[in-house]
C-alpha positions in Angstrom: 14.1 6.3 13.9 16.0 7.4 10.8 15.7 11.0 9.7 12.6 11.6 7.5 13.3 12.0 3.8 9.6 13.0 3.2 7.9 15.6 5.4 4.5 17.0 4.8 2.7 19.4 7.2 -0.8 20.7 6.9 -1.3 20.0 3.2 -4.6 21.4 1.7 -5.7 20.9 -1.9 -9.2 21.5 -3.4 -10.6 21.0 -6.8 -13.5 23.3 -7.1 -15.9 22.2 -4.3 -14.0 19.0 -3.6 -11.5 19.1 -0.7 -9.0 16.4 -1.7 -6.6 17.2 1.2 -7.7 18.8 4.5 -4.6 19.3 6.6 -2.6 16.1 5.8 0.6 15.4 7.8 3.1 12.7 6.8 6.6 11.8 7.7 8.6 9.0 6.0 12.0 7.8 7.4 14.8 7.4 5.0 15.4 3.9 3.6 11.9 2.6 4.4 8.7 1.7 2.6 5.7 3.8 3.7 2.4 2.2 2.7 -0.4 4.8 2.2 -3.9 3.2 2.5 -7.3 4.7 1.9 -10.5 4.3 -0.1 -10.9 5.9 -3.5 -11.1 9.6 -3.2 -9.3 9.7 0.2 -6.4 11.8 -1.2 -3.7 9.3 -1.9 -2.9 10.2 -5.5 -3.3 13.9 -4.8 -0.7 13.6 -2.0 1.7 11.8 -4.4 1.3 14.4 -7.1 2.1 17.2 -4.7 5.1 15.5 -3.3 6.3 14.7 -6.8 5.9 18.4 -7.8 3.2 17.5 -10.3 0.5 19.5 -8.5 0.4 22.7 -6.6 -0.8 22.8 -3.0 -3.3 25.4 -1.6 -1.8 25.5 1.9 0.9 23.8 4.0 4.4 22.8 3.0 6.4 19.7 2.2 10.0 18.7 1.7 11.4 15.7 -0.2 15.0 14.8 0.1 15.7 18.0 1.9 14.1 20.3 -0.7 10.8 22.3 -0.7 8.4 20.9 -3.2 7.2 24.3 -4.3 10.3 26.6 -4.0 12.8 24.0 -5.1 10.7 21.8 -7.4 13.6 21.4 -9.9 15.9 20.0 -7.2 13.2 17.6 -5.9 12.8 16.2 -9.4 16.5 15.2 -9.6 16.0 13.1 -6.4 12.8 11.2 -7.2 11.2 8.6 -9.4 7.5 8.1 -10.1 5.5 5.1 -11.3 1.8 5.7 -11.7 -1.1 3.3 -12.0 -0.5 2.6 -15.7 2.7 1.5 -17.4 4.3 4.4 -19.3 6.5 2.3 -21.5 6.4 2.3 -25.3 4.9 -1.0 -26.5 6.5 -0.8 -29.9 10.0 -0.7 -28.5 11.9 -3.6 -26.8 12.5 -3.5 -23.1 16.1 -2.6 -23.7 15.0 0.1 -26.2 12.7 1.7 -23.6 15.4 1.9 -20.9 17.9 3.4 -23.3 15.3 5.9 -24.4 14.6 6.9 -20.8 18.3 7.2 -20.1 18.7 9.7 -22.9 15.6 11.6 -21.7 17.4 11.8 -18.3 20.4 13.3 -20.2 22.7 10.3 -19.9 25.3 9.9 -22.6 24.5 7.3 -25.2 27.1 4.9 -23.8 25.9 5.5 -20.2 22.3 4.9 -21.1 23.2 1.6 -22.7 25.3 0.6 -19.7 22.6 1.5 -17.2 19.9 -0.3 -19.2 21.9 -3.5 -19.3 22.6 -3.2 -15.6 19.0 -2.8 -14.7 17.7 -5.5 -17.0 20.1 -8.0 -15.5 19.5 -7.0 -11.9 15.7 -7.2 -12.1 15.5 -10.5 -14.1 14.4 -9.0 -17.4 17.5 -9.8 -19.4 15.9 -12.7 -21.3 12.9 -10.5 -22.3 15.0 -7.4 -23.0 15.1 -7.7 -26.8 11.4 -8.5 -27.3 8.8 -5.8 -28.1 7.0 -4.7 -24.9 3.6 -5.4 -26.6 4.3 -9.1 -26.0 5.1 -8.8 -22.3 2.8 -10.0 -19.5 1.1 -7.4 -17.3 3.6 -8.1 -14.4 6.6 -7.9 -16.6 5.4 -4.7 -18.2 4.8 -3.1 -14.8 8.3 -4.3 -13.6 9.9 -2.7 -16.7 7.9 0.5 -15.9 9.3 0.4 -12.4 12.9 0.1 -13.4 12.6 3.0 -15.9 12.2 5.1 -12.8 15.6 3.9 -11.6 17.7 5.1 -14.5 18.8 8.2 -12.5 19.1 6.3 -9.2 16.4 8.2 -7.3 16.7 8.8 -3.6 12.9 8.6 -3.3 10.5 6.5 -5.4 6.8 7.2 -5.5 4.6 4.2 -6.5 1.0 5.0 -7.0 -1.0 1.7 -6.9 1.8 -0.1 -8.9 0.1 -3.5 -8.9 -3.5 -2.4 -9.8 -5.1 -5.0 -12.1 -2.2 -7.5 -11.9 -2.6 -11.2 -11.1 -0.8 -12.7 -8.1 2.3 -13.6 -10.0 2.6 -10.1 -11.4 2.1 -8.5 -8.0 4.8 -10.8 -6.6 7.2 -9.6 -9.3 6.6 -6.0 -8.3 7.0 -6.8 -4.6 10.4 -8.4 -5.2 11.5 -5.3 -7.1 10.5 -3.0 -4.3 12.3 -5.1 -1.7 15.5 -4.9 -3.8 15.2 -1.1 -4.1 14.8 -0.6 -0.4 17.7 -3.0 0.3 19.9 -0.6 -1.7 18.7 2.4 0.4 15.9 3.8 -1.7 12.9 5.3 0.2 9.6 4.2 -1.2 6.2 5.8 -0.7 3.6 3.2 -1.9 -0.1 4.0 -2.3 -2.3 0.9 -2.6 -5.8 -0.4 -2.2 -4.5 -3.9 -1.5 -4.1 -4.2 2.2 -2.1 -7.5 2.0 0.4 -5.5 -0.1 1.0 -3.0 2.6 1.1 -5.7 5.2 3.9 -7.5 3.4 5.9 -4.6 2.1 5.5 -1.5 4.4 7.8 -0.8 7.3 5.1 1.6 8.5 1.6 2.6 7.3 -0.4 5.8 7.1 -4.2 5.5 6.7 -5.8 8.4 4.9 -9.5 9.2 4.9 -11.2 12.4 3.8 -7.9 14.1 3.0 -6.3 13.5 6.4 -4.0 10.9 7.9 -6.1 9.2 10.6 -3.7 6.6 11.8 0.0 5.7 11.5 2.2 2.8 12.7 3.6 -0.5 11.8 1.2 -3.2 10.7 1.5 -4.9 14.1 1.0 -1.6 15.9 -2.2 -0.8 14.0 -3.5 -4.3 14.6 -2.9 -4.0 18.3 -5.1 -0.9 18.4 -8.3 -3.1 17.9 -7.1 -6.1 19.9 -7.4 -9.8 19.1 -10.3 -11.5 17.4 -12.4 -14.5 18.3 -13.6 -16.6 15.4 -16.3 -19.2 15.6 -17.1 -21.6 12.8 -20.4 -23.5 13.1 -21.1 -26.9 11.6 -24.6 -25.8 10.3 -24.9 -22.4 8.7 -28.5 -22.3 10.1 -26.9 -21.9 13.5 -25.2 -18.6 12.6 -28.0 -16.5 14.2 -28.0 -18.2 17.6 -24.2 -18.2 17.6 -24.2 -14.5 16.8 -26.5 -13.9 19.8 -24.1 -15.8 22.1 -21.0 -13.9 20.9 -22.9 -10.5 21.1 -23.8 -11.2 24.7 -20.3 -12.3 25.7 -18.3 -9.7 23.8 -20.7 -6.8 24.1 -20.6 -6.1 20.4 -22.1 -7.6 17.3 -20.0 -10.1 15.4 -19.3 -9.9 11.7 -19.9 -12.7 9.2 -16.5 -13.5 7.6 -17.8 -16.2 5.2 -20.3 -19.1 5.1 -20.5 -20.5 8.6 -17.9 -18.3 10.3 -18.4 -15.4 12.7 -15.7 -13.0 14.1 -15.9 -10.6 17.0 -13.4 -8.3 18.9 -12.2 -10.1 22.0 -13.2 -8.4 25.2 -10.8 -8.5 28.2 -11.3 -11.5 30.4 -13.3 -13.5 27.9 -12.0 -17.0 27.7 -12.4 -19.7 25.0 -13.9 -22.0 27.6 -16.6 -19.5 28.3 -17.5 -19.2 24.6 -17.6 -23.0 24.2 -19.7 -23.4 27.3 -22.3 -20.8 26.2 -22.4 -22.1 22.6 -23.1 -25.6 24.0 -25.8 -24.2 26.3 -27.4 -22.5 23.2 -27.2 -25.9 21.4 -24.9 -24.5 18.8 -22.5 -27.1 17.4 -19.1 -25.3 16.8 -16.7 -26.9 14.3 -13.9 -24.5 15.5 -13.3 -21.8 18.1 -10.1 -19.9 18.0 -8.3 -16.6 18.8 -6.2 -14.7 16.2 -4.7 -11.3 15.4 -6.9 -9.0 13.4 -6.2 -8.5 9.7 -5.3 -5.2 8.2 -8.7 -5.2 6.5 -10.4 -5.3 9.9 -8.2 -2.5 11.2 -9.1 -0.4 8.1 -12.8 -1.0 8.7 -12.6 0.0 12.3 -10.6 3.1 11.6 -12.8 4.4 8.8 -16.1 3.0 10.1 -16.7 1.3 6.7 -18.7 -1.8 6.2 -16.6 -3.3 3.4 -12.9 -3.5 3.0 -11.2 -1.6 0.1 -10.0 -3.7 -2.8 
């Protein structure tokens, strides 16, 4: 594994009576995407704010790009970029104008700010929209512009706090493409998200946070393997869901969940065969349209880990 560029140990942070972080540990290898998942209030944004030197911590310590986030906050800031949940660009300026402005704010010379703006606009497919006011941009294009404003100074680490919140599928895809390009160039990305498919597609490894602690880490496949394969049964008549559920419960030793109209899913118990399921459904006079095995989704992993009844969105 590559050396960690982000290391957090025993982070604690409270806001009055609310304990946002309660001993959070996190390690992110260099040149990877770390997806941080968790429900609202789990501590995701608080973690990002501490690592990005925007919030103090009550206890513990953290290092980003080799620097302590408290004692060497100024040095950390020279190594990082941050894009929050809402675009921070000026709607009255053009895309090019925004990037030039940010370049000057990062103390680039006027000529270097212009050169860097042109380079980023071309690289991220925004050259055609560059000279239009941002007010006329789509949500996805605006968020992509917001993303590349963080790249003016070529950050070693980029924090993305729910960067695709509220975007349509096309807009989310645009941001995903941008993140992949950054990582290909060696940038380390810490991505907080409530979209589990986003973490599934982008993250090299995932940390699940709940109640201010990291409760599980691993690749998407490793996390899915912790709860085993799933057995899905689709019945021809929705009225047969109840007897089908009784059959699955008896065979698997746990109650199945209803995935959608006419489909049940249950964790697969060792030794249980499809033939056994089909036979018992037939014996119970349940007509099955489909019986299949599959890997669990990240939603199902999240539900099991956090003991929640509904997936985060």
